[in-house]
C-alpha positions, 0 to 999 in steps of 0.5 A, a space after each residue: 577353092 574356098 568361098 564365103 557367101 553373104 546374103 540379103 538379111 532384109 528381103 521382102 520376098 523371103 520364099 523367092 529369095 531362099 529358092 534362088 539362094 538354094 539353087 545358087 548354093 547347089 551350083 557352087 557345090 556342084 563345082 566342088 567348092 568349099 562354102 562358108 557361111 556366117 552363122 548370123 545369116 544362116 540363122 535368118 533362113 527358114 528351117 527347111 532351107 537350113 536342113 537342105 544346106 547344113 550338110 555341105 556348108 561350113 558355119 563361122 562366127 566372128 572373123 572370116 576364115 581364109 577363103 579365095 573369094 566372097 560371093 554376094 547374093 542379093 542386090 547392090 545393097 547386099 554387095 555394099 554390106 559384103 564390102 563392109 564385112 570383108 573390109 581389111 581382108 582384101 577378099 575379092 567380091 563377086 556379086 550375084 544378082 537376085 535383086 532389081 538393078 544389079 549394077 554392082 551385083 552384075 552376075 545373072 543367075 542364068 550366067 552363074 554356071 558359066 561364070 563359075 567355070 571361068 573362075 575355076 579356070 582363072 578366067 576372070 579379072 580383078 578390078 581394084 575399087 577405091 574406098 573412102 575413109 571418114 573420121 569424126 573430129 570434135 574438140 573432145 575426141 581429136 581424130 577419133 573414128 565414128 562409133 565403134 559399131 559403125 563402119 568408117 569405110 564406104 565403097 559408094 559414098 558419104 552423104 551429109 544429110 539434114 536431120 530436120 526436114 524444115 531447114 537447110 544445112 550450111 556445109 563449109 568445105 575445105 580441100 587439103 585445108 584450103 577453103 572451097 565453098 559453103 554449100 547451102 543445101 539439103 546435104 552433100 554427097 562425097 562419092 567414089 567413082 564406083 558410087 558415081 552411078 548411085 546416089 551421086 548420079 541421082 542428084 546430077 553428079 558425073 559418071 566416072 569409070 570405076 578405076 578413075 583416081 578421083 572423088 566427086 562432091 555433089 550438093 543435094 538440092 542446093 539453094 544456088 544456081 551456081 552450085 555444080 558437081 566438083 571432081 577432085 584428085 583422090 589424094 585430096 583430104 576433104 574437111 566439112 564443118 556443118 551449121 544447122 538450126 538443128 543441133 544435129 545432122 546425119 552422116 550416111 556411109 553407103 546407106 548406114 546412118 549415124 547422128 552427129 552433133 553440129 560441132 563434129 567436123 568430118 574428114 574424108 579421104 581415100 582409104 589406104 586399101 582398095 576393094 578387089 571386085 571380080 569381073 568376067 572377062 569381056 564384060 565392061 563398065 560401058 556395057 553395064 552402063 548401057 544395059 542397066 542404066 540405059 545410058 545413051 538410049 534414044 527412046 525414039 528408036 527401037 534399035 538396040 544400041 550397039 
């Protein structure tokens, strides 16, 4: 078996993270698995860790070599960046949590040996997660994508955000070219079912099972008592025209932001490919929802929710 590892490039506790990373590499190596590592990540590691792992890893630049799985070692942010890195390759991602929440990266370090045994014996399942594609359109660049170094696909959400903190945005929304509404708000989040437990959840959006065929629209701090989250079919095309006192606004795809001119129209739709995600058999979304987000928990009761 061949796997590629992606790690956290921006860790605030590098020594602790490197100790975990090395221990994980050792566990993977002990299962006789070939390990590939991007050179750009390898170069961020300490000299001591490089010396420990360079004898049994394969470094690569540019295109990802042919592998069976991608392991994301970090938190949910690392998982999202891994999804960007393996885009188009259809490589299933396993998230190993060394961060805090670990909703996407849901494999705990202490469960890794058992998980690797299960993977080696093909005792796991694959969930196909929908992605969103975002296209920027202006009168001078009809149908162009965003800037070349900017990922146009997002696993969690697309967020439209104001750049000027003192004024709202007016976001004219259209569904399949039919006028929907004009949001007056600090922004708008367009989320996948996977992203329903992320930014969208924090602003009052609904929770959806990850495989649901839907897209969620939720306004950020709307200046209206009648603005509510909306769920539309995943085959819908969402078009957004933005007005602002500022001449610019921000678009953020899974946390990576870019500034756009207000004359730029955004078109958001379901991507033509999905991201495979590795899940352990017997571990469900609802279990993760209860244990990670404490969904349904009653703080008045000391009993664990069954």
